[in-house]
Kinemage of the C-alpha trace (Angstrom):
@kinemage 1
@onewidth
@group {chain A} dominant
@subgroup {mainchain}
@vectorlist {calphas} color= white
{ca met a 1} P -21.827 20.916 -27.603
{ca ala a 2} L -18.860 18.698 -26.715
{ca glu a 3} L -16.906 16.976 -29.471
{ca lys a 4} L -16.893 13.181 -29.496
{ca asn a 5} L -13.283 12.775 -28.310
{ca glu a 6} L -13.150 15.929 -26.212
{ca pro a 7} L -11.920 15.571 -22.617
{ca leu a 8} L -14.553 15.773 -19.923
{ca leu a 9} L -12.593 18.593 -18.281
{ca glu a 10} L -9.788 20.865 -19.461
{ca val a 11} L -7.978 23.296 -17.186
{ca arg a 12} L -6.003 25.908 -19.113
{ca his a 13} L -3.498 28.306 -17.536
{ca leu a 14} L -5.281 28.318 -14.177
{ca glu a 15} L -4.030 30.872 -11.655
{ca lys a 16} L -5.028 31.712 -8.114
{ca his a 17} L -3.188 34.593 -6.479
{ca phe a 18} L -4.077 35.735 -2.971
{ca pro a 19} L -3.424 39.414 -2.163
{ca val a 20} L -1.213 40.216 0.829
{ca arg a 21} L -2.428 43.350 2.596
{ca arg a 22} L -0.441 45.219 5.217
{ca gly a 23} L -0.505 48.465 7.123
{ca leu a 24} L -3.252 50.584 8.594
{ca met a 25} L -4.934 51.102 5.202
{ca arg a 26} L -4.603 47.386 4.319
{ca arg a 27} L -2.953 48.156 1.004
{ca thr a 28} L -1.957 45.259 -1.235
{ca gln a 29} L 1.785 44.685 -0.929
{ca gly a 30} L 2.032 41.615 -3.156
{ca tyr a 31} L 0.394 38.343 -4.124
{ca val a 32} L 0.832 34.760 -2.942
{ca lys a 33} L 0.945 32.770 -6.175
{ca ala a 34} L -0.686 29.609 -4.812
{ca val a 35} L -1.563 28.297 -8.282
{ca asp a 36} L 0.466 29.689 -11.156
{ca asp a 37} L -0.305 28.670 -14.742
{ca val a 38} L -1.625 25.124 -14.261
{ca thr a 39} L -2.875 23.187 -17.288
{ca leu a 40} L -4.527 19.757 -16.921
{ca ser a 41} L -7.030 17.579 -18.782
{ca phe a 42} L -9.291 14.735 -17.679
{ca ala a 43} L -10.710 12.057 -19.943
{ca lys a 44} L -14.082 10.660 -18.936
{ca gly a 45} L -13.642 7.873 -16.392
{ca glu a 46} L -9.997 8.756 -15.718
{ca thr a 47} L -8.277 9.213 -12.361
{ca val a 48} L -5.577 11.878 -12.228
{ca gly a 49} L -3.409 12.081 -9.118
{ca leu a 50} L -2.026 15.458 -8.030
{ca val a 51} L 0.974 15.118 -5.709
{ca gly a 52} L 3.531 17.334 -4.021
{ca glu a 53} L 4.665 18.641 -0.655
{ca ser a 54} L 2.294 20.377 1.729
{ca gly a 55} L 1.731 23.976 0.684
{ca cys a 56} L 2.504 23.466 -3.000
{ca gly a 57} L -1.022 24.438 -4.117
{ca lys a 58} L -2.708 21.046 -4.610
{ca thr a 59} L -5.848 21.729 -2.581
{ca thr a 60} L -6.169 25.261 -3.962
{ca thr a 61} L -5.994 23.813 -7.475
{ca gly a 62} L -8.791 21.330 -6.748
{ca arg a 63} L -11.037 23.922 -5.126
{ca ser a 64} L -10.384 26.449 -7.890
{ca ile a 65} L -11.411 23.879 -10.527
{ca leu a 66} L -14.743 23.474 -8.700
{ca arg a 67} L -14.890 27.241 -8.157
{ca leu a 68} L -15.226 26.815 -4.429
{ca ile a 69} L -12.425 29.391 -4.617
{ca ala a 70} L -12.740 31.947 -7.412
{ca pro a 71} L -9.715 31.597 -9.735
{ca thr a 72} L -7.701 34.698 -10.603
{ca ser a 73} L -7.469 33.759 -14.274
{ca gly a 74} L -7.578 30.826 -16.663
{ca glu a 75} L -10.192 28.587 -18.247
{ca ile a 76} L -11.966 25.545 -16.747
{ca leu a 77} L -13.794 23.906 -19.650
{ca phe a 78} L -16.269 21.236 -18.598
{ca ser a 79} L -18.763 19.116 -20.562
{ca ser a 80} L -21.829 19.521 -18.358
{ca lys a 81} L -24.939 17.372 -18.546
{ca glu a 82} L -26.904 19.662 -16.249
{ca leu a 83} L -26.341 22.753 -18.380
{ca ala a 84} L -27.043 21.015 -21.709
{ca arg a 85} L -29.742 22.574 -23.859
{ca asp a 86} L -32.442 20.860 -25.897
{ca gly a 87} L -30.946 18.328 -28.269
{ca glu a 88} L -27.564 18.294 -26.522
{ca ala a 89} L -26.143 15.436 -24.458
{ca thr a 90} L -23.637 17.801 -22.839
{ca arg a 91} L -22.709 21.444 -23.096
{ca arg a 92} L -19.155 22.806 -22.959
{ca val a 93} L -18.979 25.591 -20.389
{ca asn a 94} L -16.228 27.645 -18.788
{ca val a 95} L -16.675 27.118 -15.057
{ca ala a 96} L -14.453 30.127 -14.335
{ca asp a 97} L -17.001 32.645 -15.619
{ca leu a 98} L -20.363 30.936 -15.079
{ca pro a 99} L -23.086 33.107 -13.525
{ca asp a 100} L -24.243 32.091 -10.051
{ca glu a 101} L -27.467 30.430 -11.236
{ca asp a 102} L -25.637 28.181 -13.711
{ca leu a 103} L -22.894 27.484 -11.178
{ca arg a 104} L -25.493 26.238 -8.710
{ca arg a 105} L -26.842 23.812 -11.303
{ca leu a 106} L -23.297 22.722 -12.164
{ca arg a 107} L -22.863 21.478 -8.581
{ca arg a 108} L -24.815 18.389 -9.672
{ca asp a 109} L -21.969 17.587 -12.080
{ca met a 110} L -18.959 18.435 -9.902
{ca gln a 111} L -18.469 17.558 -6.227
{ca ile a 112} L -15.732 17.242 -3.605
{ca ile a 113} L -14.772 14.731 -0.916
{ca phe a 114} L -13.128 16.712 1.862
{ca gln a 115} L -9.977 15.679 3.682
{ca asp a 116} L -11.206 15.708 7.270
{ca pro a 117} L -14.381 13.716 8.004
{ca tyr a 118} L -14.362 15.126 11.532
{ca thr a 119} L -14.922 18.748 10.464
{ca ser a 120} L -16.659 18.413 7.088
{ca leu a 121} L -19.870 16.978 8.594
{ca asp a 122} L -22.237 19.150 10.647
{ca pro a 123} L -22.322 17.518 14.110
{ca arg a 124} L -25.921 18.708 14.655
{ca met a 125} L -27.313 16.890 11.613
{ca ala a 126} L -28.282 13.232 11.400
{ca val a 127} L -26.854 11.137 8.583
{ca ala a 128} L -30.175 11.141 6.723
{ca asp a 129} L -30.078 14.936 6.620
{ca leu a 130} L -26.378 15.168 5.791
{ca val a 131} L -26.647 12.869 2.791
{ca gly a 132} L -30.125 13.990 1.769
{ca glu a 133} L -29.518 17.742 1.955
{ca pro a 134} L -28.104 18.055 -1.614
{ca leu a 135} L -31.115 16.180 -2.982
{ca tyr a 136} L -33.490 18.442 -1.053
{ca val a 137} L -31.740 21.715 -1.915
{ca his a 138} L -31.670 20.916 -5.626
{ca gly a 139} L -35.317 19.806 -5.615
{ca ile a 140} L -34.542 16.270 -6.733
{ca ala a 141} L -36.343 14.277 -4.048
{ca arg a 142} L -38.718 14.731 -1.123
{ca gly a 143} L -40.372 12.534 1.471
{ca ser a 144} L -40.181 8.780 1.042
{ca glu a 145} L -38.282 9.098 -2.247
{ca leu a 146} L -35.598 11.127 -0.469
{ca arg a 147} L -35.337 8.518 2.266
{ca asp a 148} L -35.058 5.713 -0.288
{ca arg a 149} L -32.277 7.521 -2.144
{ca val a 150} L -30.329 8.178 1.044
{ca glu a 151} L -30.653 4.542 2.044
{ca ser a 152} L -29.405 3.451 -1.379
{ca leu a 153} L -26.399 5.777 -1.130
{ca leu a 154} L -25.479 4.524 2.335
{ca ile a 155} L -25.605 0.925 1.166
{ca ala a 156} L -23.427 1.853 -1.832
{ca val a 157} L -20.671 3.157 0.480
{ca gly a 158} L -20.818 0.184 2.849
{ca leu a 159} L -23.186 1.509 5.522
{ca ser a 160} L -26.830 0.603 6.198
{ca ala a 161} L -30.255 2.106 6.716
{ca asp a 162} L -29.799 1.666 10.469
{ca his a 163} L -27.246 4.500 10.389
{ca met a 164} L -29.627 7.108 9.004
{ca gln a 165} L -30.752 8.617 12.310
{ca arg a 166} L -27.355 8.605 13.973
{ca phe a 167} L -25.074 11.645 14.300
{ca pro a 168} L -21.444 12.011 13.128
{ca his a 169} L -19.964 11.643 16.624
{ca glu a 170} L -21.373 8.105 16.792
{ca phe a 171} L -19.165 6.895 13.930
{ca ser a 172} L -15.508 6.007 13.465
{ca gly a 173} L -13.288 8.034 11.157
{ca gly a 174} L -13.645 5.567 8.311
{ca gln a 175} L -17.429 5.540 8.632
{ca arg a 176} L -17.532 9.327 8.663
{ca gln a 177} L -15.537 9.435 5.462
{ca arg a 178} L -18.003 6.991 3.918
{ca ile a 179} L -20.799 9.399 4.867
{ca gly a 180} L -18.869 12.214 3.183
{ca ile a 181} L -18.477 10.076 0.067
{ca ala a 182} L -22.208 9.274 0.043
{ca arg a 183} L -22.975 12.991 0.317
{ca ala a 184} L -20.674 13.755 -2.640
{ca leu a 185} L -22.426 11.049 -4.704
{ca ala a 186} L -25.953 12.192 -3.866
{ca leu a 187} L -26.357 14.369 -6.982
{ca arg a 188} L -24.815 11.751 -9.298
{ca pro a 189} L -21.858 13.951 -10.370
{ca gln a 190} L -19.558 13.253 -13.293
{ca phe a 191} L -16.422 14.687 -11.691
{ca ile a 192} L -15.182 14.476 -8.092
{ca val a 193} L -12.199 16.106 -6.415
{ca ala a 194} L -10.998 13.762 -3.650
{ca asp a 195} L -8.932 16.040 -1.417
{ca glu a 196} L -6.609 13.857 0.686
{ca pro a 197} L -9.484 11.367 1.130
{ca ile a 198} L -7.583 8.950 3.409
{ca ser a 199} L -4.917 11.049 5.149
{ca ala a 200} L -7.035 11.535 8.295
{ca leu a 201} L -7.820 7.814 8.609
{ca asp a 202} L -6.114 4.940 10.390
{ca val a 203} L -3.789 2.926 8.172
{ca ser a 204} L -6.003 -0.139 8.608
{ca ile a 205} L -8.960 1.766 7.112
{ca gln a 206} L -7.164 3.539 4.280
{ca ala a 207} L -7.071 0.527 1.940
{ca gln a 208} L -10.816 -0.032 2.433
{ca val a 209} L -11.649 3.539 1.444
{ca val a 210} L -9.339 3.439 -1.592
{ca thr a 211} L -10.996 0.221 -2.790
{ca leu a 212} L -14.420 1.759 -2.176
{ca leu a 213} L -13.551 4.807 -4.304
{ca gln a 214} L -12.433 2.558 -7.156
{ca asp a 215} L -15.602 0.456 -6.964
{ca leu a 216} L -17.774 3.575 -6.927
{ca gln a 217} L -15.912 5.008 -9.904
{ca glu a 218} L -16.966 2.029 -11.981
{ca glu a 219} L -20.505 1.900 -10.610
{ca phe a 220} L -21.244 5.633 -10.974
{ca asp a 221} L -19.051 6.338 -14.049
{ca leu a 222} L -16.936 8.901 -12.199
{ca thr a 223} L -13.870 10.931 -13.115
{ca tyr a 224} L -11.506 11.725 -10.228
{ca leu a 225} L -8.889 14.272 -9.318
{ca val a 226} L -7.130 12.710 -6.321
{ca val a 227} L -5.179 15.295 -4.330
{ca thr a 228} L -2.665 13.638 -2.008
{ca his a 229} L 0.914 13.549 -0.774
{ca asp a 230} L 0.872 9.738 -0.602
{ca leu a 231} L 2.497 8.469 -3.792
{ca thr a 232} L 1.723 4.848 -2.928
{ca val a 233} L -2.003 5.631 -3.095
{ca val a 234} L -1.516 7.577 -6.305
{ca arg a 235} L 0.277 4.694 -7.978
{ca tyr a 236} L -2.504 2.300 -7.030
{ca met a 237} L -5.437 4.563 -7.978
{ca ser a 238} L -4.330 6.869 -10.773
{ca asp a 239} L -4.159 6.515 -14.527
{ca arg a 240} L -1.932 9.605 -14.745
{ca val a 241} L 0.013 11.554 -12.133
{ca ala a 242} L 0.764 15.281 -12.053
{ca val a 243} L 3.607 16.465 -9.811
{ca met a 244} L 3.241 19.977 -8.389
{ca tyr a 245} L 5.887 22.248 -6.912
{ca leu a 246} L 5.377 25.804 -5.673
{ca gly a 247} L 2.154 26.371 -7.600
{ca gln a 248} L 3.240 24.823 -10.898
{ca ile a 249} L 3.018 21.405 -12.550
{ca val a 250} L 6.572 20.170 -13.124
{ca glu a 251} L 5.825 16.703 -14.524
{ca ile a 252} L 2.864 14.700 -15.842
{ca ala a 253} L 2.921 11.091 -16.988
{ca lys a 254} L 1.046 7.826 -16.873
{ca ser a 255} L 1.322 6.348 -13.413
{ca glu a 256} L 3.722 3.464 -14.141
{ca glu a 257} L 5.759 5.586 -16.524
{ca leu a 258} L 6.308 8.213 -13.837
{ca phe a 259} L 7.467 5.650 -11.284
{ca glu a 260} L 9.736 3.824 -13.741
{ca his a 261} L 11.105 6.807 -15.685
{ca pro a 262} L 10.925 10.087 -13.730
{ca arg a 263} L 12.004 13.103 -15.784
{ca his a 264} L 12.197 15.806 -13.124
{ca pro a 265} L 14.566 15.973 -10.115
{ca tyr a 266} L 11.692 16.838 -7.782
{ca thr a 267} L 9.822 13.697 -8.852
{ca glu a 268} L 12.980 11.655 -8.238
{ca ala a 269} L 13.210 13.055 -4.690
{ca leu a 270} L 9.563 12.268 -3.967
{ca leu a 271} L 9.931 8.697 -5.244
{ca ser a 272} L 13.028 8.131 -3.117
{ca ala a 273} L 11.005 8.908 0.017
{ca ile a 274} L 8.495 6.082 -0.559
{ca pro a 275} L 9.122 3.127 1.779
{ca val a 276} L 10.010 -0.084 -0.080
{ca pro a 277} L 8.357 -3.204 1.438
{ca asp a 278} L 11.478 -5.320 1.105
{ca pro a 279} L 14.103 -5.440 3.895
{ca lys a 280} L 16.759 -6.544 1.382
{ca thr a 281} L 16.301 -3.427 -0.734
{ca arg a 282} L 18.149 -0.330 0.458
{ca val a 283} L 17.085 2.989 -1.043
{ca asn a 284} L 19.061 6.147 -0.399
{ca gln a 285} L 16.512 8.857 0.223
{ca ile a 286} L 17.259 12.153 -1.484
{ca leu a 287} L 17.097 14.847 1.180
{ca leu a 288} L 16.133 18.178 -0.331
{ca glu a 289} L 18.177 20.978 1.173
{ca gly a 290} L 16.582 24.142 2.484
{ca asp a 291} L 12.942 25.092 2.801
{ca val a 292} L 10.317 25.479 0.114
{ca pro a 293} L 10.604 29.063 -1.181
{ca ser a 294} L 7.755 31.461 -0.485
{ca pro a 295} L 5.048 31.644 -3.172
{ca leu a 296} L 4.918 35.358 -2.342
{ca asn a 297} L 8.339 35.759 -3.934
{ca pro a 298} L 9.190 32.629 -5.958
{ca pro a 299} L 12.734 32.166 -7.297
{ca ser a 300} L 13.665 33.282 -10.782
{ca gly a 301} L 14.203 30.682 -13.484
{ca cys a 302} L 13.266 27.145 -12.458
{ca arg a 303} L 11.442 27.334 -9.149
{ca phe a 304} L 13.076 24.124 -7.965
{ca his a 305} L 16.680 25.246 -8.578
{ca thr a 306} L 17.224 26.396 -4.963
{ca arg a 307} L 16.884 22.783 -3.767
{ca cys a 308} L 17.984 20.834 -6.848
{ca arg a 309} L 21.272 18.922 -6.720
{ca tyr a 310} L 21.554 19.078 -10.531
{ca ala a 311} L 21.026 22.865 -10.867
{ca lys a 312} L 23.214 24.863 -13.263
{ca asp a 313} L 23.386 28.530 -14.242
{ca ile a 314} L 20.619 28.278 -16.820
{ca cys a 315} L 18.284 26.902 -14.148
{ca arg a 316} L 18.706 30.094 -12.112
{ca lys a 317} L 18.023 32.365 -15.076
{ca glu a 318} L 15.485 30.738 -17.396
{ca asn a 319} L 12.170 29.096 -16.624
{ca pro a 320} L 12.232 25.653 -18.309
{ca glu a 321} L 9.702 24.861 -21.004
{ca phe a 322} L 7.070 22.254 -20.160
{ca arg a 323} L 7.712 19.836 -23.010
{ca ala a 324} L 6.991 16.294 -24.171
{ca met a 325} L 9.321 13.482 -23.071
{ca gly a 326} L 7.340 10.744 -24.771
{ca glu a 327} L 3.755 9.588 -25.108
{ca glu a 328} L 1.679 11.539 -22.547
{ca his a 329} L 4.849 12.318 -20.568
{ca tyr a 330} L 5.767 15.978 -19.994
{ca ser a 331} L 8.423 17.614 -17.847
{ca ala a 332} L 9.585 21.142 -17.000
{ca cys a 333} L 13.340 20.598 -16.614
{ca his a 334} L 16.169 21.981 -18.775
{ca phe a 335} L 18.026 18.654 -18.577
{ca ala a 336} L 15.129 16.186 -18.517
{ca glu a 337} L 16.524 14.135 -21.412
{ca thr a 338} L 20.012 13.698 -19.958
{ca leu a 339} L 19.782 13.528 -16.147
{ca pro a 340} L 20.398 10.038 -14.663
{ca leu a 341} L 17.275 10.089 -12.497
{ca lys a 342} L 16.546 6.988 -10.455
{ca pro a 343} L 13.134 5.270 -10.620
{ca phe a 344} L 11.160 4.137 -7.588
{ca gly a 345} L 12.893 1.461 -5.518
{ca lys a 346} L 16.420 2.023 -6.902
{ca ser a 347} L 19.421 3.278 -4.935
């Protein structure tokens, strides 16, 4: 049974390593360390943003938490309503080692909004079937009750009952993403991974979908992990932000604290790349030299040292400790307390 002040979800030392097989016998020659010792927590009703460059392991982290991809190691502790026993409001379970039957029931508590609304919806299924399928598969509703629930979900995401018999190709990108959101909400989950939920949409539609997600969070009492490379969206949506580089979390802080007082050079570089909506303000973007190292053979010491303009000998030899910089602010940098890092919007 969950403790009163226990987080809804705790991820402890999560790892996902993909084997690399070569040769005629397909022997394992090494491992791509896509997610390497990630620890996160989520309070009920909180939005945590996960940011970083493409290929840093953000999506793999989100899918591993849901166990859409089986993690290599680590714990994913979740306070589940669906798996609660008699007399319990919730039950603390480790998603990483749940048997298949319990994992299927847990899907009611944990869902995902996929990045691409063009490929995540079956083009042969009408909207009524796409949104109603989770309810049917889990035996929650049938017949007229199923139809009523689907209609209610469509209205909640800004569509109407008239859309129920249409097919995905008849909708715009923003409408398709709304259908995907309705599908994710169908089972009334507690926790949702929103994987780049607006990156495939027109700029004019992105703000509408972000506002919709915030409204739904309040209406359905949701907790979000928002995976994105758009720091502007993260600042607007998130309570806390986690910065990821080459499979590891390098900084976590409250949203405003991260933007005003970055404590990792990689965070500083990401913030410098955000456009400032003021023609009088000139920001010198920090251009990171070189390419992102391969997760198959990550650098020794600090993984960011090969591209860091502040790197010293210790950075090449020793992996920095992930330590507290203040209230709910953590950084993995040897010189986090002393580096003159610039906040968002400053040259």
